[in-house]
Backbone as a ProteinNet text record, in pm:
[ID]
protein_1_A
[PRIMARY]
MVNVSRFGKKIAQMSGISRLMDDLGDALAESRNILMLGGGNPAHIPRVQEHFRESMLNLLENGGEFERTIGNYGPPQGNKEFIKAISRLLANEFGWDIQSKNIALTNGSQSAFFILFNMFAGAFEGGAAAMRPAVNGYD
[TERTIARY]
-738.2	-802	-711.6	-701	-622.2	-698.4	-628.2	-690.5	-717.2	-844.4	-881.3	-977.7	-999.2	-1088.7	-1233.7	-1321.9	-1464.8	-1513.8	-1468.4	-1505.9	-1455.5	-1331.5	-1274.7	-1356.1	-1398.6	-1481.6	-1615.8	-1674.6	-1805.9	-1798.1	-1697.1	-1689.5	-1644.7	-1578.7	-1529.7	-1631.4	-1737.6	-1835.4	-1919.5	-1976.3	-2061.8	-2185.5	-2222.8	-2341	-2421	-2534.8	-2617.9	-2545.7	-2476.9	-2409.3	-2291.7	-2220.7	-2108.6	-2159.7	-2274.6	-2335.2	-2377.2	-2438.7	-2478.6	-2357	-2250	-2130.4	-2069	-2072.3	-2026.5	-2110.3	-2241.9	-2331.6	-2304.8	-2286.6	-2259.9	-2125.8	-2026	-1895.9	-1903.4	-1979.2	-1997.5	-2067	-2169.6	-2242.9	-2153.1	-2066.2	-1974.7	-1870	-1834.7	-1731.9	-1782.6	-1914.4	-1971.3	-1964.7	-1966.6	-1951.7	-2084.7	-2191.7	-2322.1	-2330.3	-2417.9	-2444.9	-2545	-2498.2	-2581.7	-2582	-2696	-2707.9	-2693.8	-2588.9	-2565.8	-2637	-2747.2	-2826.5	-2837	-2755.5	-2767.7	-2635.9	-2643	-2522.7	-2462.7	-2534.1	-2483.8	-2403.6	-2370.5	-2297	-2388.5	-2333.2	-2417.4	-2452	-2570.8	-2611.5	-2525.6	-2511.6	-2438	-2531.7	-2530.9	-2614	-2521.1	-2536.7	-2440.7	-2409.6	-2507.6	-2479.2	-2400.9	-2433.6	-2361.3	-2217	-2198.4	-2062.8	-1982.3	-2049.5	-1984	-1933.6	-2017.6	-1978.2	-1859	-1863.9	-1752.2	-1623.8	-1634.9	-1518.2	-1459.4	-1546.9	-1501.2	-1432.1	-1490.1	-1430.9	-1294	-1281.7	-1153.4	-1048.9	-1088.3	-995.2	-950.1	-1043.6	-1007	-909.2	-932.5	-843.7	-703.1	-695.5	-565.4	-493.2	-569.6	-508.3	-476.8	-530.5	-510.1	-383.3	-275.2	-142.5	-138	-100.4	-81.6	-207.2	-324.8	-449.5	-461.4	-423.3	-427.9	-337	-216.1	-121.6	-174.3	-234.5	-292.2	-407.9	-488.4	-604.8	-565.9	-465.8	-429.5	-323	-256.8	-144.3	-158.3	-261.4	-276.5	-400.1	-383.4	-497.2	-579.7	-709.4	-797.4	-821.9	-890.9	-923.3	-1023.6	-1034.8	-1123.6	-1268.6	-1317.3	-1456.6	-1479.5	-1373.7	-1385.5	-1338.6	-1340.4	-1294.9	-1379.8	-1312.8	-1384.7	-1462.6	-1405.5	-1477.1	-1601.8	-1589.4	-1702.9	-1812.3	-1772.9	-1869.7	-1942.9	-1869.7	-1935.7	-2035.9	-1998.9	-2089.7	-2214.5	-2198.1	-2313.8	-2405.3	-2348.4	-2432.6	-2506.7	-2441.2	-2509.7	-2621.1	-2594.7	-2695.8	-2818.8	-2798.3	-2909.8	-2987.6	-2917.5	-2984.4	-3065.5	-3005.1	-3072.8	-3189	-3170.4	-3272.5	-3387.8	-3355.1	-3455.4	-3480.5	-3401.9	-3418.3	-3369.2	-3286.9	-3237.1	-3122.7	-3119.2	-3010.5	-2902.1	-2837.6	-2732	-2596.9	-2516.8	-2383.3	-2280.9	-2164.9	-2057.8	-2025	-2035.5	-2002.9	-2100.7	-2216.4	-2316.3	-2299.6	-2198.3	-2179.1	-2045.3	-2047.8	-1924.8	-1931	-1821.6	-1814.3	-1748.8	-1800.5	-1738.7	-1713.3	-1647.1	-1618.5	-1730.7	-1850.9	-1966	-2066.4	-2187.2	-2293.5	-2265.8	-2202.5	-2174.3	-2079.5	-1977.5	-1884.9	-1954.8	-2041.1	-2112.3	-2200.4	-2279	-2366.8	-2286.9	-2176.6	-2090.7	-2045.5	-1999.6	-1953.4	-2068.5	-2181.6	-2296	-2347.7	-2366.2	-2418.1	-2322	-2193.4	-2096.8	-2080.3	-2113.9	-2107	-2224.7	-2344.1	-2464.9	-2534.8	-2479.5	-2542.8	-2446.1	-2501.8	-2418.3	-2391	-2286.6	-2251.1	-2179.9	-2209.3	-2146.6	-2057.7	-1979.3	-1894.5	-1981.2	-1931	-2004.5	-2102.2	-2102.4	-2185.8	-2327	-2364	-2500.5	-2514.4	-2633.1	-2662.2	-2727.3	-2717.9	-2780.7	-2931	-2991.2	-3136.2	-3194.4	-3299.8	-3364.9	-3513.6	-3573.5	-3715.6	-3801.5	-3913.6	-4009.4	-4074.1	-4097.3	-4160.2	-4302.9	-4399	-4541.9	-4575.8	-4512.1	-4543.9	-4474.3	-4393.4	-4324.9	-4175.7	-4114	-3968.6	-3898.9
-774.8	-668.3	-627.4	-499	-445.3	-467.9	-504.4	-526.5	-391.4	-357	-230.3	-257.4	-158.4	-171	-185.4	-217.6	-223.8	-89.7	16.3	149.4	172.7	131.3	145.5	71.3	-51	-128.5	-60.5	-10.1	53.8	179.5	260	386.3	365.3	254.8	229.5	157.5	104.1	30.5	125.7	73.9	153.7	197.1	321.6	375.2	458.7	504	588.1	714.2	779.3	905	880.2	769.5	743.9	712.8	647.3	623.8	756.3	843.7	975.4	1052.6	1053.3	1127.5	1068.7	936.6	873.8	921.9	922.6	968.4	1113.7	1198.1	1339.7	1357.2	1281.9	1287.8	1243.2	1136.1	1088	1193.2	1258.6	1360.7	1478.3	1518.3	1629.7	1593.9	1465.9	1421.9	1425	1424.1	1429.3	1572.9	1589.4	1722.1	1792.4	1744.6	1808.4	1933.6	2025.4	2142.9	2101	2082.2	2026.6	2121.3	2136.2	2216.9	2124.8	2142.9	2059.6	2120.9	2060.7	2113.9	2015.6	1913.7	1813.6	1781.8	1696	1647.4	1746.8	1855	1950.9	2064.4	2055.7	2165.4	2284	2404.2	2520.5	2524.3	2573.6	2587.7	2694.8	2684.9	2785.1	2901.7	2999.2	3118.3	3232	3284.9	3383.7	3498.4	3561.5	3674.9	3630.1	3512.3	3460.7	3427.9	3365.7	3334.3	3461.9	3565	3693.9	3748.8	3738.1	3783.7	3701.7	3569.1	3484.3	3522.9	3549.1	3588.5	3719.7	3817.6	3946.5	3926.9	3842.9	3815.9	3749	3656.9	3590.2	3689.7	3776.2	3877.8	3970.5	4011	4094.2	4020.9	3893.6	3812.6	3809.2	3792.5	3785.8	3920.2	4028.7	4161.9	4221.1	4165.1	4216.8	4155.8	4231.3	4184.2	4086.7	3966.1	3864	3786.8	3835.3	3768.5	3630.7	3619.2	3490.3	3390	3432	3342.6	3296.7	3389.9	3352.4	3254.7	3278.1	3193.4	3050	3033	2897.4	2833.4	2912.6	2857.2	2854.1	2915.7	2919	2840.6	2757.9	2686.6	2783.8	2766.2	2839.2	2754.8	2810.9	2731.9	2621.4	2517.5	2405.1	2444.5	2547.8	2589.6	2661.1	2716.2	2792.1	2934.6	3013.2	3151.5	3233.8	3290.8	3360.2	3482.2	3560	3677	3634.4	3529.8	3480.4	3427.8	3356.3	3302.7	3415.8	3521.1	3636.1	3699.5	3709.3	3766.9	3680.9	3549	3459.1	3475	3480.7	3494.4	3628.4	3737.1	3866.7	3859.6	3792.7	3779.1	3705.6	3594.3	3517.5	3598.1	3676.6	3760.5	3870.4	3936	4046.6	3999.9	3891.6	3845.1	3771.5	3692.6	3604.7	3630.9	3719.1	3745.6	3632.7	3545.7	3431.6	3474.2	3420.7	3446.4	3340	3347.9	3252.7	3320.1	3256.9	3308.4	3238.8	3299.2	3239.4	3098	3073.7	2940.5	2833.4	2874.3	2779.4	2746.8	2801.2	2783.7	2715.8	2616.1	2551.7	2540.6	2564.6	2555.5	2423.8	2361.5	2239.8	2259.4	2165.3	2175.6	2116.1	2113.6	2068.1	1995.3	1982.6	1919.7	1771.7	1704	1562.1	1543.5	1628.2	1620.5	1655.6	1758.4	1799.2	1686.4	1624.8	1517	1395.1	1366.7	1255.6	1277.9	1398.6	1429.6	1419.7	1483.3	1482.2	1340.8	1262.7	1127	1042.2	1059	980.2	1030.3	1157.5	1209.8	1162.5	1151.9	1130	997	911.7	782.9	670.4	556.4	439.7	418.9	345.7	310.4	426.5	443.8	546.4	480	559.9	507.9	428.9	322.1	239.3	144.1	140.7	46	92.2	212	260.8	292.3	266.6	299.8	437.1	500.6	630.7	617.7	719.4	719	744	676.1	699.7	723.1	809.2	837.9	719	703.8	599.3	634	534.8	555.1	503.6	590	554.2	492	541.1	492.2	362.4	305.2	179.6	205.8	134.4	144.7	55.8
-734.6	-659.9	-544.7	-524.4	-414.3	-284.4	-180.5	-51.2	14.8	28.4	90.9	206.1	287.6	402.6	356.8	451.6	419.8	366.7	430.4	384.4	242.2	215	80.9	-23.7	10.2	-82.5	-105.2	2.5	-8.1	-95.7	-75	-148.1	-292.9	-320.3	-456.3	-544.1	-484.5	-565.6	-649.4	-757.3	-844.5	-766.9	-784.6	-716.8	-816	-772.9	-858.5	-901.3	-806.9	-840.3	-934	-917.2	-1008.3	-1148.9	-1158	-1290.7	-1354	-1273.2	-1324	-1373.3	-1295.4	-1334.8	-1462.1	-1476.8	-1601.5	-1719.6	-1702.3	-1809.1	-1846	-1744.9	-1772.4	-1843.7	-1801.2	-1867.5	-2012	-2036.9	-2174.4	-2259.9	-2203.7	-2278.4	-2313.7	-2221.7	-2248.8	-2353.1	-2360.6	-2455.8	-2599.5	-2616.5	-2751.6	-2803.2	-2934	-2992.2	-3016.9	-2954.8	-2971	-2884.3	-2923.9	-2842.1	-2735.2	-2612.6	-2506.8	-2387.3	-2323.3	-2203.1	-2082	-2005.7	-1888.7	-1768.5	-1727.6	-1617.5	-1501.6	-1498.3	-1393.3	-1327.6	-1228.9	-1162.3	-1064.8	-1035.5	-939.1	-999.5	-1126.4	-1188.6	-1211.7	-1201.6	-1230.5	-1379.2	-1409.9	-1549.4	-1616.5	-1746.6	-1822.7	-1851.2	-1762.4	-1776.6	-1816	-1936.9	-1987.6	-1891.7	-1828.9	-1739.7	-1616.2	-1564.6	-1447.9	-1486.6	-1602	-1647.2	-1672.1	-1721.1	-1741.5	-1607.2	-1505.4	-1371.5	-1319.4	-1337.1	-1294.1	-1368.1	-1498.2	-1578	-1525.5	-1498.6	-1444	-1309.8	-1225	-1094	-1108.7	-1203.4	-1225.9	-1276.6	-1369.1	-1419.4	-1306.8	-1220.7	-1105.4	-1014.2	-994.6	-912	-972.4	-1103.4	-1171.2	-1170.2	-1174.7	-1182.2	-1045.9	-939.6	-805	-746.9	-748.8	-709.3	-593.2	-619.4	-517.5	-479.6	-516.9	-478.6	-544.1	-670	-740	-669.8	-636.8	-570.5	-434.5	-358.2	-228.6	-247.6	-350.8	-374	-408	-492.5	-534.3	-446.8	-360.7	-286.8	-136.5	-80.9	64.5	106.4	208.4	264.9	348.3	342.2	431.9	554.4	653	771.8	737.3	820.8	790.1	766.9	834.9	820	686.9	628.3	504.4	524.4	418.2	420.2	517.2	618.8	726.7	677.4	586.4	534	457.4	378	300.6	393.1	497.9	593.7	665.3	703.8	767.2	670.9	544.6	444.5	428.7	431	419.7	540.7	660.5	779.7	778.2	731.7	718.7	614.9	501.8	397.4	449.8	519.4	572.9	677	757	856.6	787.9	688.6	620.1	533.9	461.6	367.6	435.2	538.2	597.8	746.1	805.6	947.6	1036.5	981.6	1058.4	1149.5	1268.9	1362	1341.6	1227.6	1192.3	1218.8	1299.8	1330.3	1240.4	1228	1148	1194.1	1325.4	1378.4	1330.1	1276.1	1226.9	1079.6	1015.2	871.3	846.5	759.7	714.6	563.2	497.9	352.8	314.6	209.9	157.8	9.4	-50.4	-193.4	-277.1	-225.9	-302.5	-215.9	-266.9	-188.1	-163.4	-257.8	-237.3	-119.5	-111.5	1.9	131.7	127.6	248.7	300.1	211.1	255.5	299.5	234.9	276.7	421.1	450.7	585.9	685.3	653.4	745.4	771.5	666	683.9	766.7	745.9	821.8	964.6	990.3	1126.7	1211.4	1149.5	1227.1	1202.3	1119.6	1091.3	1124.6	1160.4	1186.4	1333.8	1361.4	1499	1567.4	1695	1776.3	1880.6	1950.5	2057.4	2155.6	2204.9	2299.3	2232.3	2099.7	2027.1	1997.6	2042.3	2014.5	1866.6	1814.6	1675.2	1669.5	1555.1	1536.1	1551.7	1610.3	1622.6	1484	1451.8	1324.4	1350	1270.3	1294	1257.5	1325.8	1291.6	1159.5	1076.2	947.2	957.5	931.7	941	1076.9	1181.9	1315.5	1353.4	1263	1291.9	1311.1	1399.7	1415.6	1317.2
[MASK]
+++++++++++++++++++++++++++++++++++++++++++++++++++++++++++++++++++++++++++++++++++++++++++++++++++++++++++++++++++++++++++++++++++++++++++

């Protein structure tokens, strides 16, 4: 066994999500006609896939856009134009006062929750532990 940190051991151990991903991978490897509706992947909806295909073709045909997309890093928060569009959508659809500074893009929900849980749970500077809500009135 390679000597890794406590965090390395924790993240490398088998978990529920890694078992799920193994199961999904096994199902895809079989030659059956299967509808993949779990594990966070988008469902195969023909009209949505058609839209994605059209968007990809536009990306490939728009001089230099493909190269920028695959070769340039965006800022840590995510693509600024896309974030502005999301904040406008949330304001228009729901009346929410969401600013661009309140939105961050990640490469998936698992990464987002990993970041959030590690930011707000566990030990803090000075040895304080994260506050946790009382469950059924008990600490």
